[in-house]
C-alpha positions as CSV (number, residue, x, y, z in Angstrom):
1,M,-5.7,-1.9,17.6
2,E,-5.9,-0.8,14.0
3,K,-2.6,-0.9,12.0
4,I,-1.4,2.5,10.6
5,E,-1.5,1.0,7.2
6,E,-5.1,0.1,7.5
7,K,-6.0,3.4,8.7
8,Y,-4.6,5.5,6.1
9,D,-4.4,3.2,3.1
10,A,-8.0,4.1,2.1
11,A,-7.1,7.6,1.7
12,G,-3.9,6.7,-0.5
13,L,-1.6,7.6,2.4
14,I,1.4,5.4,3.5
15,P,4.0,5.4,6.2
16,L,7.5,6.7,5.1
17,S,8.8,3.2,6.0
18,K,6.9,1.9,2.9
19,L,8.6,4.1,0.4
20,R,11.2,2.8,-1.9
21,S,14.7,4.5,-2.7
22,G,13.9,7.3,-5.2
23,Q,10.3,7.8,-4.3
24,H,9.0,11.0,-3.0
25,G,5.9,12.4,-1.3
26,I,4.5,15.0,1.0
27,I,4.4,14.6,4.8
28,V,0.8,14.8,6.1
29,S,1.2,13.7,9.7
30,L,3.5,12.7,12.5
31,L,2.1,10.0,14.8
32,S,4.8,9.7,17.4
33,K,3.5,10.0,21.0
34,N,6.9,10.7,22.3
35,N,7.3,14.4,22.5
36,Q,11.0,14.5,22.6
37,T,11.0,12.6,19.2
38,M,8.5,14.9,17.8
39,H,10.5,18.0,18.8
40,K,13.7,16.4,17.2
41,L,11.9,15.6,14.0
42,M,10.3,19.0,13.9
43,A,13.7,20.7,14.5
44,L,15.2,18.8,11.5
45,G,12.3,20.2,9.3
46,V,10.3,16.9,9.3
47,L,6.8,18.7,9.2
48,P,3.4,18.2,7.6
49,G,3.5,19.9,4.2
50,M,7.2,19.1,3.4
51,R,8.3,17.1,0.5
52,V,10.5,14.0,1.3
53,T,12.6,12.0,-1.1
54,V,13.9,8.6,0.1
55,Q,17.5,8.0,-0.6
56,Q,18.1,4.8,1.2
57,T,16.0,2.1,2.9
58,Y,18.5,-0.2,4.6
59,P,19.7,-0.5,7.2
60,G,17.8,2.6,8.2
61,I,15.6,5.1,6.2
62,L,17.7,8.0,4.9
63,F,15.6,10.7,3.3
64,R,16.0,14.2,2.1
65,I,13.9,17.2,3.0
66,G,15.2,20.3,1.2
67,H,18.9,20.4,1.7
68,T,18.7,18.4,4.9
69,Q,19.4,14.6,5.0
70,V,17.6,12.7,7.9
71,A,18.4,9.1,9.0
72,I,16.0,7.2,11.1
73,D,15.0,3.7,12.0
74,A,12.2,1.9,10.2
75,E,10.0,1.9,13.5
76,L,10.1,5.8,13.6
77,A,9.5,6.0,9.8
78,Q,6.3,4.1,10.4
79,E,5.0,7.0,12.4
80,I,5.5,9.5,9.5
81,I,2.7,9.4,7.2
82,I,3.2,10.3,3.5
83,Y,0.9,11.2,0.6
84,I,2.3,10.3,-2.8
85,P,0.9,12.7,-5.6
86,V,0.2,10.6,-8.8
87,D,-1.0,13.0,-11.4
88,K,-3.1,16.0,-11.8
89,S,-6.5,14.3,-12.5
90,T,-6.2,12.0,-9.3
91,H,-4.4,14.8,-7.4
92,D,-7.5,17.0,-6.9
93,A,-9.7,14.1,-5.9
94,K,-7.0,12.8,-3.4
95,H,-6.5,16.2,-2.0
96,H,-10.1,16.4,-1.0
97,V,-9.8,13.1,0.7
98,L,-6.5,14.0,2.4
99,H,-7.9,17.2,3.7
100,T,-10.8,15.2,5.2
101,V,-8.4,12.8,6.9
102,V,-6.1,15.3,8.3
103,N,-8.8,17.5,9.6
104,K,-10.8,14.8,11.5
105,K,-8.0,14.8,14.2
């Protein structure tokens, strides 16, 4: 079975669990196969397209979406795939790759 990191690393995407405190990015995908977990995350505003900022990485992952703080364990954070914008010149090229990866599902 292919690891999440290997699948998305080529497109410049990483799991939320890999972000450090203070880093931010855009949610591009939720990979949880548990419907109850997906509904909880979505009710909290954890949705593709939303900007997240990591505030703490231990003992769990604490991140902010808008005015909401969300705390989850590292295992669940592994299932939230993030795109980290770099700068304008690389953003346009990565956006094309990101669009291709997300729309292959």
